N, C-alpha and C positions, 0 to 999 in steps of 0.2 A: 384681498383680504376677503379674508370668510366671512360666510354669512352668520349675521346673528351678531355680529361685534360694531359695537360701536366706534368712533375714531375717537382715538387716544385711549382705547380700555385697554387694559395691559393681561395678556393671554400667558398664562404661565402653567408650562409642558411639567416644571421642577416635581418629581412626589418624591419628597425627603422619604419616605419609607422604601420607595424602590431604589434609591441611589445606595442608600443603605445597606440594602440585600444586593445589589450588585455589586457592593466595593467590598464585602465577607466571601462573596462566590468567588472575583478575582480573584483573591487572595487565597482562598481554596486551594483553589487549581495553578497557583503559581506555586502558593509552598510544595503540591506533589511532585512537583516537576525540581523545587528545588532540594529535594530529599530523594528523589530518583538518580542513581547515579548512572552513570554513561555505559551503551553497551560495548560488547566486547568486540576487537576482530579480531579471527579463527581465520588461523592461516590452514591451508587445503593441502596436503602433502602432495609436491610435484619433482622428477629425477631434477637432484641437485645440478647436474651438469648442463641441465637447460637453458639456466639462469634467468628463470620467468618464476614469480611468485605471485599467488591466487591468494587470495583471501575470502572471505563471509561474513559479512557487518551483522554483527547478531543481533536482531531487532526484537526478538522470540522473547528475550529476559526484561521485555518490559511487563509493570505493575501489571497489565489487563493482557499482556501475553503476544502483542506481534506489530511488527511496523507501523500498525494504523493505531498504536497508544499517538503517536507524535503527533499524528491529522490531526485526533480525536482532543488532543488538549488545544494545538489549536484554533480547531474550531468554534470550541466554547470559548476562548477568549475574545474572539473575534463577536462571536455574535453578542457575548454578555459588553463587549466594549462598543459594540453599535447600540444596544438596548434594548437588541430583541427578544430578552430573555425576561420571565416574571415567574416568581413564587407561583407555586402552585399547576405553573402551566405546563402541559409535556413539550418535551424536545421529540421531532418525530425526525426518522432518517428513511431515507432509502438504502438498503444497502444488503450483502451477499454475506456477511459474516463479520469477519472479524474490524469490519469501523463500528457496527453494531456492538457487540462485544467491549469494545476500547470507549463507546460516545453514553452506552448504560452506566460504565464506572465511572466516569466525572459527570454524569447526572443524579447520581446517587450521592456522589460525592459533593453537590451544591445541592441536593435535596430537591429537586424536579423529576414528575416521571418522564420513563424516556418509552417511547413505541416503536420498534424496529420493522418495515414491510420489507419484506424479502421474499422471495420463490422458495415456491415449499418443497423443495428439493436440496435447498439450505443441511447442510449435514447434521446430523442430531446435536451433536456432540457440540455446536456454536451456538445450538439453541438453548441447548444446559446453560452455556457460559451468560448466554446475553442474562437469560430469567437469574442466574446466582448472584448476579451484580444488580435484581433487581426489576431487569427490564421486559416490556413485552414484546412478543412476537405477532404480527399481521402479516398473515403470509396470502399473497397472490397467483396464480394457476403457473403465469406465464413472465419471466424476469423482468420483459418488456412493458409490465404493466407497474411496476414499483414505482416511477417520477410522478405518476400521476396518483396512484392511489396514496403517497405520503404527502404529497399535494392536500389534495380533497381531506384528509386526515386532520391536518393540521388546521383548516379552515373552518371546522367541522368538531374541533377540541378547544379550541380559543391556543391551539398551542405554535410552535415555531417549527418551521420544514429547514434543517438545516442545510440541507442542498447540497453532500459533500462533492457531486460534482461540478457543481458547477463552481465552490469555490475553496478546493483543493488546494490550487494554485497560488492562490492569492494568502491563505492566511496565514501560513510560516513566512519568519522575518527571513529573508532570503541570502542576505547581505552578512547574517551572522546569526548570532544570541543560541548559539552552542543546535542549529541545524544541524542535520544529518550529513551535511557535505562538511559543513566546518569539522564537526566531530569524525569525519572517516580521513581528512586533509593531515588533522591533528596527529590521530595515530598513524598515521602513514611518517610523517617529521624522521622517525629516526633508524626506519629502514632503508634499503640498500637504493630501494627505486621509490622514494617517497613521493613522485606523482604518478600515479597512476596512470600508462598509457587510454584505458577505456574502465569505465564504473557501466556496471551492465545493470538494469532494472527492468522490472515488469513494471504494468499499467493498468492500473485498473481505474483510479480515476486520472492518473498521469499529473499529481499531485509532486510525487517526491522527483521525478525525472524533472519538472519542473525546477525545484528546487534546488536539484544541486546540478543543473543544465549555468542555471543562472550565476548562483555560487560559484560555480567553474570557471565562467568570464570573468564576472566580479575583482577573484581573486588572481587571475591571471594566469591561469593553467590551459596548459593546451589539451587536455585530457578529454578522450570522446565519448561520448555517453551514447551508448547503445541497447536501445528498448527494445525485451525480446518477447515474441508475443503469442501464446496458444493459439490454437485452433477454431476459424469458427467468432472471432474477432475482429471491429473493426476498423480499428486503429493502424493494423499492418496497409491494409489497401487501400485507404481514405490517406497516408501517409506517401506513401506512392505516387497515388493518382493525383495527390493537391486538395481535396475532396474531403471536407469536414461533414458530408452528407450523405458518406457511405453507409449500409447499412448491411446487416446479417440476421438470416431467420433462425440461426440455432443460437441459442448461448452457448459460451466456454463450461466447459466439461472443469475446467480449472479453475476454482472459488477464487472468487476475490481478484483475480485480473482476467483483460479480456471482456470486452462490450461490444453486444449490439448496436453500440451507432458512437461516432467517436464522440467522447464527453466533453465538455465545456470547458475543462482543465487542463486539456491534451496538449500542450505545447507546443505542435511539431515544431516549429522554426527555430527548437532547442534541442533537436533530437538530430547525433549524426548519421546513427545507423539504426538499422529493425532487422529483424530476423526472425523469423515466424520458424517455431518449435514444434513440433507434434508432440501430441501430449501424450504417447505412448514413452516420447524422451525426456520426456520433462520427469514421470515415474519412475522411469528405471534412474534416470539421475537420485533421485533422493533414496531409493533404495541402494545408489554405490553411495552414497554421502555415507552412508550408516554405518557402512563398512569399512570407512575409510577413518574417521572421527567416529563415531558411535554416537550419533545425531540423530535422531527422527527428524525431517521438516516437512512443510506441506508443499502443496502441487507449485504455487507459484513461486520458490527458491528451486523447485526442480527447474524450472522453464528458463529461470535465470543462470543455473549454475551449466545446466547442457549447451548454451549460449556464450555464456565465458569460457568452457570449455573449448568449445570451438572456435574462441579467439584466440586460444594461449596454444591451442595448435596451429595455428596460422602464423602466430610468429613462430612458436618452433621451427616448421617447414621455412621459416626468410630467412632461421637463426638472430632472431632480432631478442635482445631482452629485456627485461622489466617488468612490472605488475598488472594486475588485473583487479577489480575489485567484485565480486557481488551482493548480492543480499541474503540474508537468511529468515524469510517474511515471518514466519509461523513456528509452533512446532507440530511435528508429526501426529502427536493426541489426540489432535483434534480431530484428523482421517481415519483411524485403524480401520475405519469400515468402509474405507473408502481406498483409495489408491496402495491402501497395506494390505489390502484383499483380492485375495486372489476371484474369489467368488466376483465380487463387483468388478475387475478390469475384465474378467473375461464374459460380464454381463453387456457391458461397452462397449466392445469388441477392439479392448486395447491388450495388444499381445506385445509386452517389454522386451522380451531373450532376447534379440538380435540385438537390440539396445545395450541389456545391460553385457553383452558379450563385445562389442566394439568398448564400452568404459572398462570393462575386465582389461580389453588390452590395448589402451590407451598409452599409457604410459611406457609399455616395449614399445610400440610403435612410432606412437607421436602424431595418431590421424587417427577424427574422431568423423 
């Protein structure tokens, strides 16, 4: 029994005003989801004779411009329904960019302040988008500091630390409710290979791979789940070793994916395969994608696309028909001064020329 209470004393925690605010905030977030159309499933051209279809789930068309829109919506609903948010109290997040953009969008939607804690190396275009949605950016020198600083800020401001890296794997209803996995399978239902051999993902929190892996099993699919990982990430070495304590000393150059630690939301047991992708190969893949479909995408898309094309090459060499799905995570216009800048690539020692040659020859040779 709490100190200061007499036996039989009624303790009433219900605040009618706060409950009314919460109900309205949930309504706004759900209404936003209701009026947001589903994202497209794009085809990536391959030689017809191969009997293999490659698709990109285009998550860049969400209102806040990335795959993280789904996560941010789920995080806000989870926090609201758990009673963690309050009017006037800020939402704090540790983020490398896209999640912060999407959370700033939803914070403004329900009328609360938003602060993103991020590395000072985050692209200026993402900072601009966060501020465009009314958010504030708090920079740290080392990417590994974002967790503790975000938690401290929540304590000093009386706000709530959203903590995407812990909650991403649990906030989305993995059994359906128009999650990304259900959407992919529904959109493939009229295709010649409606059950993909592989869905290829990248991991920042691990929330998307957890959702898709669980839904695939729940709905009785045999689809393999492949996570493509960039250089300097702890996810793949941790998965290979079966050791969640693995860390790396250098942050990823591919914004939004690859972490220096194995994040709590990364469901290693749901992943069937991992593939490490050189950063130069990932960037070459998005340059090549633009030549194929006229669309620019971010580095996380390139990481997944390179891995997906590697799988297509394997299937072709084995004479197997089927389909593969990867994700177009966010638009390339957020990275014009990075992945699409020859000066930036040279400064970071990234030579994409040989990978571009391999990609251009791919449809002729079937090898990558």
